[in-house]
Structures are given as C-alpha cells and as structure tokens.
N, C-alpha and C positions, 0 to 999 in steps of 0.2 A: 504493500500500500504506500503510495506517494503521499507525503504529508505537507500540505500547503495551507493548513488552517490557522497557523499563528507563527510568530517569530521568536518563540521561546521554547521550542520543543527539542532543541539540541543542548547538550551540556555546556561546554565552554570552548573557546578557541584553544588549539593545541599548545600554543605558547604559554597560556595561562596555566593549563594543567601541568606542563613541564616545570614551570616556576613554583607552583604549589608543591609538587613532588620534591623538587630540588631543596626547598626550604623547610620541608616537613618536620625535620628533627631539630631545627633551630629553636632556641628558647628566647623569647622576646618579652618586653613588657606588654601588658594587656590594654584592653579598652581603647584601641586606636592610638595609643601613645608610642607605638613602635616606629622604628626608622623607616620601614616600608610605607606605612601610612603617611608619615611626614613627607617623604619623597613624593608620594602620589599626589598629595595636596599641592606641593610646590609645582609639579608639572601642570596641574589644572590651573593654578593661579597664573602661571606664565602664559597659558593659552588665553586666559581671560584678560590679562594685562590690566587688571583693576585690583583695588585693595579689597579682596574678597576672602571670606571665611569658607572653608570646605569641610563638610562632615559626611561620613559614609553611613548609610543604613541598608538594611537587607532588601527592601522592596519598595515599589512605587506607591502602594496604598499607605504604607508607613510614612513615606516622605510627604505625601499629601496631607494626611491628617496631623502630623507633627508640626509641619510648617504652618498650616492654617490655625491650629489651636494655640500655638505658641505666639502667633502674631495678633490674634484677635481677643478683645475683651468679651465678657459674657453676653453682652447685648448686640455684638457686631456679627455681620454676615459676610459671606463671600458670593460674588457674582460669577456665574459659570454659564457656558453654553448649555442648552438643554441636552445636548449629546455628550457633555463632559463626563469624564471618568468618575469624578467625585459625585456626580448626580445620578449616574446609572449603574456603575459597576463596582462599588466599594461597600455594599451592604449598609449604606447610610453611616459610614465611619465618621465623616465630618460632623453630621448632625448628632451622632451618638456622643460626640465630644461637646455638644451644646451650641453648635453654630449652624444657623440656617443656611442652606444653599439656595440662592436666588437664581433660578434657571431662566435664562432668556432665550428666545428663539434664535437658533443658529443658522448660518448660511454656509453651506459646504463644510459644516462641522466647526466653523469659526465664529467668534464674536466680532461684531462691528463696533467701532468707536461710537458711532451715532446712537446705537441702541443702549450702550452703557451710559452715554450722556443723557439720553432721554429718561432712563430709569432713575438716575441719580437726581436729575432736575425734578422729576415727579416727587421723589422722596423728600428732598430737602426744602421743597416749597410747600409741602403738604402741612395742613394744620394738625394732622394726626401723626406726624413722623415719629413721635416718641412711642406710639403704639405699634410700630413696626420695627423689625430688626434693622439695624443701621448698616448699610453697605460700607465695608471698610477694605475689601480686597477684591481684585479681579483675577480670576483663575482662567488661564488659557492652556491649551495643549498644542504643542508644536513638535511634530506633525499632529494634526487633529485625529480624532477617532475615524475620520474618513480619509486619512492620508494626505489631506491638504496642508499647506504651510502658510505661515504669515510672512509677508514681505516686510522689509525694513520700514517702509512708509506706513504700513498698517500698524506695526508695533509702535511707531512714533506717535501715531494718532491716538492710540489707546493710552499711551504714556501721558499725553497732554490732558486727557480726560481724568486720568488718575491724579495728576498733579492738581488739577482744578478742584477736585472734590476730596483731596487728601486720602486717596486709596492706595494700598499696596498693589503692585503688579507681580503676580506669581505665575511662572511658566512651568508646566509639567513637561519634562523632556524625556519621557520614557523611551521615545523613538527618535531622540534629537539627532543622533548621528545620521540617520536616514534622511532627515530633513536637510541637514547641513550639506549633504553630498548629492542632493538631487539638482538637476540642471536649473530649475527655476529659482533656487535659493540665492539670496543676495546678502546674507548675514553670516557673521562669524561668532565665535564664542565671546569675543571682545564686545561686539555690538550688543549681544544679548545681555551680557553682564552690565553693560552701560545703561540699558533701557529697563531692565527688570530689577525689582528689589530683591527677588530671590527666584531661583530656578533650580532644576536638577538635571543632571546628565545621566540618562538611563544606561545601565550596564546589563541588566537582566535580559533584555531583548537584543543586546549588541555585544556578545562576546564573553561575558562573565557567567559564572555559575549562578550568582545572585549578587545584587547590590546596585545602589544608586548613589550618586555623589551630589549632595545638596550644596549649592553655591549661594552664599548670602552676600549681596552687595550693600544693602542698606544698613548703616551702622546701628540703627534703632533695633534691628532684628537680631543682631549678633550676640548681645549679652545673654548669658545663662542658657544658650541653646543646648549645650550638652546636658544640662539638667532635664530639659524636656525629652531629649533622646533617652536618657536613663529611665525617667518616670514612665515612659511609654513602652518600656521593654525592648528598646531597639539598640541598646548599647552592647555589642558583642564583647564578651570576655576575650575571645580570640580575635580581636579586631584586626589583627594583621592579615587575616584571610581576605578581608576587603581591601586593605592597603596593597597587598601583593597583586591582587587582580587589577586594580586601577592603575597601579604603577606600570604594570606590563601593558595595559591597554593604551596608556598615553605615552609610552616610550616609542620613538620612531614613528609616531602618528599611526599606530596600529588601529586605533579606534576609527579613524577616518577611512583608512584603506579597506577594512572589512565591511564598513557601512556601504561603501561604494559597490561592493559585490551584490548586495541585495537589490540595488537600483538597476544594475546591469541585467540581472536575472529576470526581474519583474518586467523589464522593458521587452524582453524577448517573448514572454508569455502574453503580454498585452497586444503586441503586434500580431501574434498568431490568432488570437481571438478576434481581433478586428478584421483579419483576412477572411474569417468565417462569417463576417457580417454580424458579429456580436457587438452590441453597443455597451458602453460603460454607463453605469448609473450616475457616476460622478467622475470628474476629471482629476485623478490623483497622480501627482508626480513622484511619489515616494514608493515605499515597498509594499503598499496595499493597493489592489485594484478590485473593482466591484462590477463584474459582468452581469448583464441582464439576460437570463436564459429561459428557455421553455422548460416545462416539467420533464419532457422526454430527454432533453439535453442534460438537465440536472441529474436525472436518474442514471443516465449513461455515465456521467462523470463520477458519480458516487461509487460505481463498481470498482474503481481503481484509485480514486483520489480523495483524500480528506481535505475538506474546505469548510469555511464557516457559512452558515445560512444567515442572511441579513434581513430578509423580509420579502414581501410581495409587491410587485410593481404592475398594477392592473392585472392582466392574466399571466404575467411572467414572474420570474423569481430573481431576486438579487442575491448573489453569492459573493464571497470574498476569497481571493487568493492572496497569500501573504508569503513573501520571501524573507530571508534573513542573512546574517553574516555567513552562515554555514551552508546555504543553498549551493548545490554543485551543478556543474554543466550537465552531468549525467542525469540528475533528477529532472532538470528542465527539459532536456532532450526527450526524455521519456514522456513527460507531460505534453510536449509539443506534438508528439506522435499520437497521443490520445485525442488531443484537440483536433488534429488533422482528420481523424476518422469520426468525429462527432457528427451526429445527425443534424 
C-alpha cells in the first residue's frame, strides 16, 4: 500500500537517526540545558537574524496551547481561521486552557487582514465589549491546512492590524519548511521573525522523530516561558533528544533541502492528475494537493493508495495527497502509474 495520507508517517531523516545513535551513550545535563540544544538554538537564531528566544517541545498541539495560554490573560481570546488547527483538530486544547477561539471565515485556509480588522473594530466599538472575550492574539498557519501560504505583503497587512489593536501575531509553522521552499514563497525565517511575535518551526512533519522549535521575538512573551513549558508537561528530562535532532536539521541547511523534496514530488503527482482532467479543489503550492474525483475514481485509488478524505464537492469527492521529506521517486512513480490507469 502506497501511503500519501499525511506527512508524518515516516520516522526521521537518516542523518538524525545516525546522530541519535552516535550520541546515545553520552551523558549530558537535562531539560534542554545540554550543549546540543544550545547549539541548535544558536543555529535557528542565526537563521532568524533577530534577538529571539528558542524553546523545543514535542509536538504542534503542545506548542499551540502553551504559546497561547502563556500569552493571554483569563478574559482574552485568540482569532483563528475557521479551518485553523486550534479550532478543529486539537480537541479544544486552547479552550480547555480557558481561552476562547474566535473563528473567522477563511479564504483558501487563510485569514485576511480586513476580516481581522472588521472583527476587532466591531468588538472595541461595541457597548457590550466587556461581555465578550477580548481579542488579544491572531493565530495563522503557514502553510495553511489547505497548503496555501501567506505572502510577505499579506503578513505585513495582518501585522498592521495587530499593531493597531494591540494583538499578538502567532504563526503555526508545523509545515513551515514546505512553505518556505515552494516557488510562490517570498519570505525567509528572518522576515517571519521580524513580523510575528512568536512562531514555531515544525520538525515532526519535516525530518525529526518528534519536536517543534518555538521562536519568540516579542520581549513581552519571553519571561518565564520555561515555567509554562514545565507546568504543561512539555519539558523533557532528556531534552537533548530534541536538541540533537534540531541541531542536525539546521546544520548545512538540511531542513530546507529535505523540504524541497516534498515540493518536487507533489508537483509530479499534480501534473499527472491534471493530465487526466482532474481538477484541484484549491490551488496549493506546497506539499498538499486536493483533487476532485468521482466515486469510481476514489474507489479505484483506494485499492492501492492511502489518502485523506476531505469532503464532498457537489456529486464528486475531494481527497488529499500529501508528500513529505521522505517521499521517494519510486513511490511517486508507482502512484503515477496508478493514476495513468485511473478510470
């Protein structure tokens, strides 16, 4: 069975496994204070070229709810696209921490500055604003859950709205490498660090066994962050396991090189589907594509390929193919042959 349902179904890049094996019997200090973690943080700081703090946690859900709950007071809320991960796929983790998620209608999986502006204007000019959760943060995913990306001018527009209404801007970067390496992208880590108060660099979906790197630019959010990590059960005693992985990932630009592989592979699949007159539900430039297929075509594909079901589009069905850092030419070639013979 070919597996194209997600980008986290492979262990880790071989260089990371080799480094973990090589350092397995070393003894270091714990809780991320080891030399590997310190070096990994410096590598990321150099890429951001800003005065940022870097912290490692195991997964994206942890990163999201720890960042949000540490930044907001009890009466404050976070604005998200209605398709946002914190709104749909984290079992209410943010709201379980006591913070409302204000879900706004998204466009191609993204928030628009004008929609954030309109909501904030409505709230802060309302006679009843104290009766509603106060917006204090904007949460965006880049790439979005639909594989779309924010351009620099879009991020700048959202930043202006955040500055106007004193909101934090937080970017979920679970698939950030795939966004940075797609042809449409016009941003760097330096740009993102300069425009966002906080963001994270996803590792779980891009090369490591587990782990995300939280990057904090805003000085107001830096104090006591390790307390929040510990309190939420996210501080690994064997913190070097995260440090070693991210150090390897950011040495010699491995993170960017392996992210590019996913883009190259999904491009071949997309072209093959289009050649069969299969349209895309949404135009995604990253490692996720959303073909619209008939029931017969979907049934045929399911015989040999694992993919995600995204929903119904009139009488047809939207499915998702997803590539990763580990997708091989052989896997794609086999899928292309299946697509070629698709009814």
